[in-house]
BALOBA-1460 file (C-alpha; in Angstrom, 3 decimals):
// residues 319
<rec num="1" residu="m" x="64.581" y="92.160" z="-40.645"/>
<rec num="2" residu="t" x="61.066" y="91.251" z="-41.631"/>
<rec num="3" residu="h" x="62.041" y="91.418" z="-45.290"/>
<rec num="4" residu="f" x="64.926" y="88.963" z="-44.797"/>
<rec num="5" residu="r" x="62.676" y="86.673" z="-42.793"/>
<rec num="6" residu="y" x="60.250" y="86.399" z="-45.736"/>
<rec num="7" residu="i" x="63.160" y="85.711" z="-48.092"/>
<rec num="8" residu="r" x="64.432" y="82.852" z="-45.919"/>
<rec num="9" residu="l" x="60.906" y="81.430" z="-45.667"/>
<rec num="10" residu="a" x="60.484" y="81.525" z="-49.442"/>
<rec num="11" residu="i" x="63.832" y="79.816" z="-49.974"/>
<rec num="12" residu="g" x="62.786" y="77.037" z="-47.532"/>
<rec num="13" residu="v" x="59.489" y="76.491" z="-49.333"/>
<rec num="14" residu="i" x="61.295" y="76.290" z="-52.682"/>
<rec num="15" residu="a" x="63.826" y="73.803" z="-51.257"/>
<rec num="16" residu="i" x="61.087" y="71.576" z="-49.887"/>
<rec num="17" residu="s" x="59.247" y="71.712" z="-53.194"/>
<rec num="18" residu="l" x="62.397" y="70.811" z="-55.121"/>
<rec num="19" residu="f" x="63.078" y="67.914" z="-52.723"/>
<rec num="20" residu="q" x="59.542" y="66.588" z="-53.099"/>
<rec num="21" residu="t" x="59.821" y="66.845" z="-56.863"/>
<rec num="22" residu="a" x="63.111" y="64.961" z="-56.818"/>
<rec num="23" residu="v" x="61.591" y="62.230" z="-54.654"/>
<rec num="24" residu="a" x="58.575" y="61.967" z="-56.960"/>
<rec num="25" residu="v" x="60.826" y="61.717" z="-60.010"/>
<rec num="26" residu="e" x="62.967" y="59.074" z="-58.289"/>
<rec num="27" residu="s" x="59.937" y="57.013" z="-57.271"/>
<rec num="28" residu="a" x="58.517" y="57.224" z="-60.791"/>
<rec num="29" residu="r" x="61.653" y="55.736" z="-62.322"/>
<rec num="30" residu="l" x="62.071" y="52.047" z="-63.175"/>
<rec num="31" residu="q" x="63.331" y="50.217" z="-60.082"/>
<rec num="32" residu="l" x="64.769" y="46.753" z="-59.524"/>
<rec num="33" residu="r" x="63.018" y="45.006" z="-56.633"/>
<rec num="34" residu="s" x="65.133" y="43.467" z="-53.892"/>
<rec num="35" residu="v" x="62.852" y="40.432" z="-53.594"/>
<rec num="36" residu="g" x="60.317" y="38.809" z="-55.877"/>
<rec num="37" residu="q" x="57.788" y="36.062" z="-55.251"/>
<rec num="38" residu="v" x="56.457" y="33.847" z="-58.007"/>
<rec num="39" residu="d" x="54.476" y="30.650" z="-58.496"/>
<rec num="40" residu="g" x="55.429" y="27.510" z="-60.366"/>
<rec num="41" residu="s" x="54.475" y="28.918" z="-63.767"/>
<rec num="42" residu="g" x="57.767" y="30.856" z="-64.002"/>
<rec num="43" residu="v" x="59.487" y="34.192" z="-63.405"/>
<rec num="44" residu="f" x="57.913" y="37.163" z="-65.217"/>
<rec num="45" residu="l" x="59.502" y="40.488" z="-66.083"/>
<rec num="46" residu="d" x="56.998" y="42.619" z="-64.172"/>
<rec num="47" residu="q" x="57.732" y="40.574" z="-61.028"/>
<rec num="48" residu="l" x="61.366" y="41.725" z="-61.049"/>
<rec num="49" residu="l" x="60.818" y="45.432" z="-61.606"/>
<rec num="50" residu="q" x="58.706" y="48.211" z="-60.144"/>
<rec num="51" residu="a" x="57.522" y="50.371" z="-63.054"/>
<rec num="52" residu="p" x="55.761" y="53.753" z="-63.087"/>
<rec num="53" residu="a" x="52.005" y="53.616" z="-63.452"/>
<rec num="54" residu="d" x="52.186" y="55.241" z="-66.897"/>
<rec num="55" residu="q" x="54.867" y="52.809" z="-68.092"/>
<rec num="56" residu="p" x="53.589" y="49.266" z="-67.338"/>
<rec num="57" residu="l" x="55.844" y="46.349" z="-68.142"/>
<rec num="58" residu="p" x="54.736" y="43.374" z="-70.253"/>
<rec num="59" residu="h" x="53.892" y="40.206" z="-68.357"/>
<rec num="60" residu="v" x="56.368" y="37.972" z="-70.166"/>
<rec num="61" residu="r" x="58.136" y="34.883" z="-68.828"/>
<rec num="62" residu="v" x="61.899" y="35.351" z="-68.567"/>
<rec num="63" residu="a" x="62.962" y="32.270" z="-66.554"/>
<rec num="64" residu="v" x="61.716" y="29.056" z="-65.011"/>
<rec num="65" residu="a" x="60.475" y="29.291" z="-61.444"/>
<rec num="66" residu="p" x="62.830" y="28.252" z="-58.652"/>
<rec num="67" residu="a" x="62.232" y="24.806" z="-57.196"/>
<rec num="68" residu="w" x="60.215" y="24.760" z="-53.980"/>
<rec num="69" residu="g" x="62.448" y="25.727" z="-51.075"/>
<rec num="70" residu="q" x="65.120" y="27.256" z="-53.319"/>
<rec num="71" residu="a" x="65.803" y="30.766" z="-54.671"/>
<rec num="72" residu="l" x="67.080" y="32.409" z="-57.848"/>
<rec num="73" residu="v" x="69.165" y="35.601" z="-57.870"/>
<rec num="74" residu="f" x="69.229" y="37.970" z="-60.871"/>
<rec num="75" residu="s" x="71.729" y="40.807" z="-61.171"/>
<rec num="76" residu="t" x="71.014" y="44.225" z="-62.624"/>
<rec num="77" residu="t" x="72.868" y="43.220" z="-65.794"/>
<rec num="78" residu="q" x="70.675" y="40.146" z="-66.252"/>
<rec num="79" residu="v" x="67.496" y="42.133" z="-65.733"/>
<rec num="80" residu="v" x="68.647" y="44.782" z="-68.235"/>
<rec num="81" residu="g" x="69.188" y="41.928" z="-70.698"/>
<rec num="82" residu="f" x="65.609" y="40.740" z="-70.082"/>
<rec num="83" residu="l" x="64.368" y="44.278" z="-70.763"/>
<rec num="84" residu="q" x="66.295" y="44.561" z="-74.020"/>
<rec num="85" residu="q" x="64.971" y="41.206" z="-75.195"/>
<rec num="86" residu="h" x="61.340" y="41.409" z="-74.108"/>
<rec num="87" residu="a" x="60.631" y="45.161" z="-73.726"/>
<rec num="88" residu="p" x="62.980" y="47.039" z="-76.087"/>
<rec num="89" residu="d" x="60.756" y="50.145" z="-75.928"/>
<rec num="90" residu="v" x="61.397" y="50.507" z="-72.178"/>
<rec num="91" residu="s" x="64.555" y="52.454" z="-71.382"/>
<rec num="92" residu="a" x="66.811" y="50.893" z="-68.772"/>
<rec num="93" residu="a" x="69.140" y="53.920" z="-68.619"/>
<rec num="94" residu="d" x="67.555" y="55.246" z="-65.437"/>
<rec num="95" residu="l" x="67.163" y="51.877" z="-63.738"/>
<rec num="96" residu="t" x="67.503" y="52.247" z="-59.958"/>
<rec num="97" residu="g" x="66.744" y="50.119" z="-56.913"/>
<rec num="98" residu="a" x="68.496" y="47.092" z="-55.506"/>
<rec num="99" residu="p" x="71.717" y="45.735" z="-57.065"/>
<rec num="100" residu="k" x="70.084" y="42.307" z="-57.439"/>
<rec num="101" residu="v" x="66.716" y="40.624" z="-56.951"/>
<rec num="102" residu="r" x="66.199" y="37.396" z="-55.016"/>
<rec num="103" residu="v" x="63.253" y="35.334" z="-56.311"/>
<rec num="104" residu="t" x="61.431" y="32.685" z="-54.258"/>
<rec num="105" residu="r" x="58.124" y="30.871" z="-54.479"/>
<rec num="106" residu="r" x="55.048" y="32.356" z="-52.860"/>
<rec num="107" residu="a" x="54.257" y="30.450" z="-49.663"/>
<rec num="108" residu="r" x="51.560" y="30.037" z="-47.046"/>
<rec num="109" residu="q" x="50.832" y="27.872" z="-44.018"/>
<rec num="110" residu="l" x="48.827" y="24.660" z="-44.196"/>
<rec num="111" residu="d" x="47.027" y="24.305" z="-40.864"/>
<rec num="112" residu="e" x="45.308" y="21.292" z="-39.320"/>
<rec num="113" residu="p" x="41.676" y="22.039" z="-40.361"/>
<rec num="114" residu="e" x="42.648" y="22.448" z="-44.020"/>
<rec num="115" residu="f" x="44.951" y="19.423" z="-44.014"/>
<rec num="116" residu="k" x="42.346" y="17.211" z="-42.341"/>
<rec num="117" residu="q" x="39.708" y="18.337" z="-44.831"/>
<rec num="118" residu="m" x="42.017" y="17.497" z="-47.743"/>
<rec num="119" residu="l" x="42.770" y="14.057" z="-46.298"/>
<rec num="120" residu="t" x="39.107" y="13.339" z="-45.564"/>
<rec num="121" residu="t" x="38.103" y="14.327" z="-49.104"/>
<rec num="122" residu="v" x="40.706" y="12.020" z="-50.693"/>
<rec num="123" residu="l" x="39.820" y="9.024" z="-48.484"/>
<rec num="124" residu="q" x="36.092" y="9.558" z="-49.005"/>
<rec num="125" residu="r" x="36.521" y="9.697" z="-52.792"/>
<rec num="126" residu="d" x="39.028" y="6.880" z="-53.261"/>
<rec num="127" residu="t" x="38.475" y="4.494" z="-50.335"/>
<rec num="128" residu="v" x="35.138" y="4.940" z="-48.579"/>
<rec num="129" residu="k" x="33.215" y="5.960" z="-51.720"/>
<rec num="130" residu="d" x="29.456" y="5.375" z="-51.205"/>
<rec num="131" residu="k" x="29.812" y="3.175" z="-48.113"/>
<rec num="132" residu="g" x="29.019" y="6.098" z="-45.789"/>
<rec num="133" residu="e" x="30.217" y="9.457" z="-44.536"/>
<rec num="134" residu="l" x="33.817" y="9.490" z="-43.318"/>
<rec num="135" residu="e" x="34.723" y="11.191" z="-40.057"/>
<rec num="136" residu="l" x="38.465" y="11.509" z="-39.460"/>
<rec num="137" residu="r" x="40.485" y="12.568" z="-36.427"/>
<rec num="138" residu="l" x="44.244" y="12.828" z="-36.097"/>
<rec num="139" residu="a" x="45.715" y="11.037" z="-33.095"/>
<rec num="140" residu="r" x="48.360" y="13.761" z="-32.718"/>
<rec num="141" residu="p" x="47.994" y="17.509" z="-33.364"/>
<rec num="142" residu="w" x="49.110" y="18.586" z="-36.828"/>
<rec num="143" residu="a" x="51.857" y="21.225" z="-36.771"/>
<rec num="144" residu="a" x="51.241" y="23.802" z="-39.500"/>
<rec num="145" residu="v" x="53.745" y="23.546" z="-42.368"/>
<rec num="146" residu="v" x="54.841" y="26.052" z="-45.009"/>
<rec num="147" residu="v" x="53.650" y="25.076" z="-48.496"/>
<rec num="148" residu="p" x="53.525" y="26.747" z="-51.924"/>
<rec num="149" residu="d" x="50.678" y="29.211" z="-52.284"/>
<rec num="150" residu="e" x="49.388" y="27.245" z="-55.263"/>
<rec num="151" residu="a" x="47.088" y="24.333" z="-56.073"/>
<rec num="152" residu="l" x="48.036" y="21.329" z="-53.934"/>
<rec num="153" residu="v" x="47.212" y="17.647" z="-54.368"/>
<rec num="154" residu="l" x="47.200" y="15.249" z="-51.417"/>
<rec num="155" residu="k" x="47.874" y="11.558" z="-52.132"/>
<rec num="156" residu="v" x="47.504" y="8.621" z="-49.764"/>
<rec num="157" residu="i" x="50.440" y="6.375" z="-50.678"/>
<rec num="158" residu="d" x="50.033" y="3.725" z="-47.984"/>
<rec num="159" residu="l" x="46.893" y="2.299" z="-46.364"/>
<rec num="160" residu="p" x="46.582" y="-0.590" z="-43.892"/>
<rec num="161" residu="a" x="46.229" y="-3.949" z="-45.652"/>
<rec num="162" residu="g" x="42.756" y="-4.352" z="-44.201"/>
<rec num="163" residu="g" x="41.645" y="-0.876" z="-45.233"/>
<rec num="164" residu="l" x="40.486" y="1.897" z="-42.941"/>
<rec num="165" residu="g" x="39.845" y="0.947" z="-39.325"/>
<rec num="166" residu="g" x="39.021" y="2.622" z="-36.048"/>
<rec num="167" residu="n" x="42.729" y="3.345" z="-35.616"/>
<rec num="168" residu="c" x="45.029" y="3.173" z="-38.603"/>
<rec num="169" residu="v" x="48.422" y="4.341" z="-39.820"/>
<rec num="170" residu="l" x="48.485" y="6.306" z="-43.081"/>
<rec num="171" residu="r" x="51.322" y="7.628" z="-45.201"/>
<rec num="172" residu="v" x="50.520" y="10.674" z="-47.297"/>
<rec num="173" residu="e" x="52.376" y="13.031" z="-49.594"/>
<rec num="174" residu="l" x="51.675" y="16.536" z="-50.823"/>
<rec num="175" residu="i" x="52.230" y="17.390" z="-54.486"/>
<rec num="176" residu="c" x="52.420" y="20.794" z="-56.174"/>
<rec num="177" residu="g" x="52.480" y="20.374" z="-59.934"/>
<rec num="178" residu="e" x="55.376" y="17.989" z="-60.561"/>
<rec num="179" residu="e" x="57.059" y="18.696" z="-57.219"/>
<rec num="180" residu="r" x="56.721" y="16.752" z="-54.000"/>
<rec num="181" residu="v" x="56.328" y="19.203" z="-51.153"/>
<rec num="182" residu="g" x="56.597" y="16.631" z="-48.355"/>
<rec num="183" residu="n" x="55.382" y="13.310" z="-46.974"/>
<rec num="184" residu="w" x="54.170" y="12.301" z="-43.538"/>
<rec num="185" residu="q" x="53.130" y="9.228" z="-41.563"/>
<rec num="186" residu="l" x="49.977" y="9.745" z="-39.516"/>
<rec num="187" residu="v" x="47.921" y="7.850" z="-36.982"/>
<rec num="188" residu="a" x="44.236" y="8.525" z="-37.638"/>
<rec num="189" residu="q" x="40.957" y="7.517" z="-36.030"/>
<rec num="190" residu="a" x="38.287" y="6.821" z="-38.629"/>
<rec num="191" residu="r" x="34.529" y="6.401" z="-38.449"/>
<rec num="192" residu="v" x="32.217" y="5.783" z="-41.409"/>
<rec num="193" residu="w" x="28.638" y="6.738" z="-40.601"/>
<rec num="194" residu="r" x="25.611" y="5.370" z="-42.445"/>
<rec num="195" residu="d" x="21.970" y="4.633" z="-41.737"/>
<rec num="196" residu="v" x="21.571" y="0.891" z="-41.089"/>
<rec num="197" residu="p" x="18.433" y="-1.175" z="-40.424"/>
<rec num="198" residu="v" x="17.908" y="-2.046" z="-36.759"/>
<rec num="199" residu="a" x="15.274" y="-4.334" z="-35.220"/>
<rec num="200" residu="q" x="12.690" y="-2.363" z="-33.236"/>
<rec num="201" residu="s" x="11.254" y="-5.508" z="-31.686"/>
<rec num="202" residu="t" x="12.128" y="-9.211" z="-31.757"/>
<rec num="203" residu="l" x="12.283" y="-10.526" z="-35.351"/>
<rec num="204" residu="k" x="11.636" y="-14.192" z="-36.059"/>
<rec num="205" residu="r" x="13.239" y="-16.452" z="-38.615"/>
<rec num="206" residu="g" x="11.168" y="-16.712" z="-41.788"/>
<rec num="207" residu="q" x="9.508" y="-13.298" z="-41.332"/>
<rec num="208" residu="l" x="9.383" y="-11.218" z="-44.500"/>
<rec num="209" residu="l" x="11.926" y="-8.410" z="-44.297"/>
<rec num="210" residu="r" x="9.565" y="-5.923" z="-45.906"/>
<rec num="211" residu="d" x="6.955" y="-6.493" z="-43.200"/>
<rec num="212" residu="a" x="9.376" y="-6.634" z="-40.225"/>
<rec num="213" residu="d" x="9.409" y="-4.053" z="-37.424"/>
<rec num="214" residu="i" x="12.595" y="-2.245" z="-38.427"/>
<rec num="215" residu="t" x="13.904" y="1.290" z="-37.974"/>
<rec num="216" residu="r" x="16.978" y="3.093" z="-39.303"/>
<rec num="217" residu="e" x="19.818" y="4.278" z="-37.082"/>
<rec num="218" residu="r" x="23.102" y="6.011" z="-37.853"/>
<rec num="219" residu="r" x="25.921" y="3.596" z="-37.035"/>
<rec num="220" residu="d" x="29.654" y="3.296" z="-37.645"/>
<rec num="221" residu="v" x="29.912" y="0.686" z="-40.422"/>
<rec num="222" residu="l" x="33.638" y="0.240" z="-39.847"/>
<rec num="223" residu="v" x="32.506" y="-1.614" z="-36.714"/>
<rec num="224" residu="l" x="29.503" y="-3.181" z="-38.491"/>
<rec num="225" residu="r" x="31.362" y="-4.223" z="-41.644"/>
<rec num="226" residu="e" x="28.495" y="-6.469" z="-42.829"/>
<rec num="227" residu="a" x="25.662" y="-4.042" z="-42.108"/>
<rec num="228" residu="l" x="22.707" y="-4.526" z="-44.440"/>
<rec num="229" residu="q" x="21.986" y="-1.755" z="-46.940"/>
<rec num="230" residu="t" x="18.712" y="0.042" z="-46.205"/>
<rec num="231" residu="s" x="17.720" y="-0.380" z="-49.865"/>
<rec num="232" residu="a" x="17.217" y="-4.092" z="-49.130"/>
<rec num="233" residu="l" x="14.214" y="-3.261" z="-46.915"/>
<rec num="234" residu="e" x="12.010" y="-2.865" z="-50.000"/>
<rec num="235" residu="d" x="12.981" y="-6.230" z="-51.508"/>
<rec num="236" residu="g" x="9.943" y="-8.484" z="-51.224"/>
<rec num="237" residu="s" x="11.986" y="-11.628" z="-51.905"/>
<rec num="238" residu="l" x="13.978" y="-11.401" z="-48.660"/>
<rec num="239" residu="e" x="13.146" y="-12.861" z="-45.269"/>
<rec num="240" residu="i" x="14.749" y="-12.858" z="-41.830"/>
<rec num="241" residu="a" x="17.274" y="-15.698" z="-41.594"/>
<rec num="242" residu="e" x="17.917" y="-15.637" z="-37.827"/>
<rec num="243" residu="v" x="16.229" y="-14.484" z="-34.637"/>
<rec num="244" residu="l" x="17.091" y="-10.844" z="-33.859"/>
<rec num="245" residu="q" x="16.427" y="-9.036" z="-30.590"/>
<rec num="246" residu="a" x="15.274" y="-5.414" z="-30.374"/>
<rec num="247" residu="g" x="18.167" y="-3.011" z="-30.942"/>
<rec num="248" residu="q" x="20.244" y="-5.451" z="-33.009"/>
<rec num="249" residu="p" x="21.424" y="-4.168" z="-36.409"/>
<rec num="250" residu="l" x="20.655" y="-6.335" z="-39.418"/>
<rec num="251" residu="l" x="23.728" y="-7.761" z="-41.120"/>
<rec num="252" residu="s" x="24.039" y="-9.362" z="-44.536"/>
<rec num="253" residu="r" x="23.774" y="-12.801" z="-42.947"/>
<rec num="254" residu="s" x="20.583" y="-11.766" z="-41.110"/>
<rec num="255" residu="v" x="18.505" y="-12.070" z="-44.301"/>
<rec num="256" residu="r" x="18.172" y="-14.472" z="-47.180"/>
<rec num="257" residu="i" x="16.083" y="-14.923" z="-50.283"/>
<rec num="258" residu="k" x="12.818" y="-16.568" z="-49.308"/>
<rec num="259" residu="p" x="13.012" y="-20.262" z="-50.327"/>
<rec num="260" residu="a" x="10.515" y="-21.608" z="-52.842"/>
<rec num="261" residu="v" x="10.445" y="-24.941" z="-50.987"/>
<rec num="262" residu="l" x="10.563" y="-25.090" z="-47.194"/>
<rec num="263" residu="r" x="11.950" y="-27.885" z="-45.077"/>
<rec num="264" residu="g" x="9.184" y="-30.268" z="-43.946"/>
<rec num="265" residu="r" x="6.791" y="-29.313" z="-46.735"/>
<rec num="266" residu="v" x="5.218" y="-32.047" z="-48.882"/>
<rec num="267" residu="v" x="5.668" y="-31.300" z="-52.583"/>
<rec num="268" residu="e" x="5.232" y="-33.028" z="-55.923"/>
<rec num="269" residu="a" x="8.264" y="-34.920" z="-57.224"/>
<rec num="270" residu="l" x="8.506" y="-35.529" z="-60.969"/>
<rec num="271" residu="i" x="10.802" y="-38.514" z="-61.426"/>
<rec num="272" residu="l" x="12.233" y="-38.637" z="-64.944"/>
<rec num="273" residu="e" x="13.550" y="-41.979" z="-66.144"/>
<rec num="274" residu="g" x="14.195" y="-42.096" z="-69.873"/>
<rec num="275" residu="t" x="10.937" y="-41.178" z="-71.620"/>
<rec num="276" residu="m" x="8.873" y="-42.064" z="-68.586"/>
<rec num="277" residu="t" x="7.747" y="-39.580" z="-65.905"/>
<rec num="278" residu="i" x="6.516" y="-40.698" z="-62.504"/>
<rec num="279" residu="s" x="4.803" y="-38.320" z="-60.069"/>
<rec num="280" residu="m" x="4.790" y="-38.817" z="-56.314"/>
<rec num="281" residu="k" x="4.523" y="-36.885" z="-53.083"/>
<rec num="282" residu="v" x="7.806" y="-36.331" z="-51.208"/>
<rec num="283" residu="e" x="8.877" y="-34.469" z="-48.083"/>
<rec num="284" residu="a" x="11.481" y="-31.700" z="-48.502"/>
<rec num="285" residu="l" x="14.324" y="-32.160" z="-46.034"/>
<rec num="286" residu="e" x="15.938" y="-28.783" z="-46.877"/>
<rec num="287" residu="d" x="14.905" y="-25.300" z="-47.865"/>
<rec num="288" residu="g" x="15.555" y="-24.597" z="-51.531"/>
<rec num="289" residu="l" x="15.432" y="-21.857" z="-54.145"/>
<rec num="290" residu="p" x="14.418" y="-22.469" z="-57.763"/>
<rec num="291" residu="g" x="17.272" y="-24.287" z="-59.505"/>
<rec num="292" residu="q" x="18.859" y="-25.571" z="-56.276"/>
<rec num="293" residu="r" x="19.304" y="-29.284" z="-55.498"/>
<rec num="294" residu="v" x="17.634" y="-30.315" z="-52.252"/>
<rec num="295" residu="r" x="17.309" y="-33.573" z="-50.355"/>
<rec num="296" residu="v" x="13.831" y="-35.131" z="-50.279"/>
<rec num="297" residu="r" x="12.302" y="-38.309" z="-48.805"/>
<rec num="298" residu="n" x="9.627" y="-40.710" z="-49.912"/>
<rec num="299" residu="p" x="7.311" y="-40.790" z="-46.858"/>
<rec num="300" residu="k" x="6.226" y="-44.386" z="-47.607"/>
<rec num="301" residu="t" x="9.575" y="-46.080" z="-48.264"/>
<rec num="302" residu="k" x="11.672" y="-43.564" z="-46.259"/>
<rec num="303" residu="r" x="14.117" y="-43.530" z="-49.169"/>
<rec num="304" residu="e" x="16.046" y="-40.252" z="-49.559"/>
<rec num="305" residu="f" x="17.256" y="-38.753" z="-52.834"/>
<rec num="306" residu="f" x="18.047" y="-35.380" z="-54.415"/>
<rec num="307" residu="g" x="15.984" y="-33.259" z="-56.776"/>
<rec num="308" residu="k" x="16.086" y="-29.814" z="-58.360"/>
<rec num="309" residu="v" x="13.541" y="-27.224" z="-57.199"/>
<rec num="310" residu="q" x="11.317" y="-26.112" z="-60.066"/>
<rec num="311" residu="d" x="8.813" y="-23.978" z="-58.148"/>
<rec num="312" residu="e" x="7.018" y="-23.892" z="-54.778"/>
<rec num="313" residu="q" x="5.142" y="-27.126" z="-55.518"/>
<rec num="314" residu="t" x="7.454" y="-29.148" z="-57.747"/>
<rec num="315" residu="i" x="10.828" y="-30.894" z="-57.563"/>
<rec num="316" residu="v" x="12.319" y="-32.622" z="-60.587"/>
<rec num="317" residu="v" x="14.316" y="-35.820" z="-60.053"/>
<rec num="318" residu="n" x="16.504" y="-37.298" z="-62.809"/>
<rec num="319" residu="m" x="17.135" y="-41.003" z="-62.260"/>
């Protein structure tokens, strides 16, 4: 009895060994996949077949990729034809696996953080540029969408006529290569942050900007559309053009180029009449820059006329 028991045990071990060998041989054979996933560059032979490690298949393109959202189906006969054409040294006699392979594009999910970052980057580059740092929020939560697992390009195809605002409606589309993946209409809340000059104490008209008590604060310049650039603070030719209280931001209209001639100042008027030049003292009735025409008055006769500012002391009058 013991002898027969050992015989049966030996037969079982041999059977298991033969089964494992058969499985190993089967798994090592060329197999047709049931599904294949590709990108937009095309369908490649090694994406359709599972080959043994010692018999790698060439990475050759056998068909165009399916359009996004669609699928291609290849039969065993078609795949054998691909092998004969592109890998004649590989035997297809022992081809096993599925009767056909269904090929689709590789996909992934595009979630809200990634989408918002893409949109912010595009608007910053193309619309906001160097005006400040864009902060964007979506008015409604973004539902993740399935997109190709490839390089994507986001385009803004419709902006409000007045540009970005605190609340604005945008239309965007997503492109993958030459294919449009989808388009959406969004309501977004935008802020563009930048350091702007702000009065630290009361600023008086005529005060040089460079010497004024001014600090820099981070403000939303979509609200302050005419905010003065901080680079202007170093311009020695600018002066305060209006009274500003502490805490008020400086706008473009808040400064002006310092006039060469000030209203009420007595200057020299050179009156040119033919070849004759007459010099007299006149009172400037307007502020004026060099080259500007200003109204002046003869303090003796009270007669008013116009002259062109030459410098801080001289106005030229052509009669």
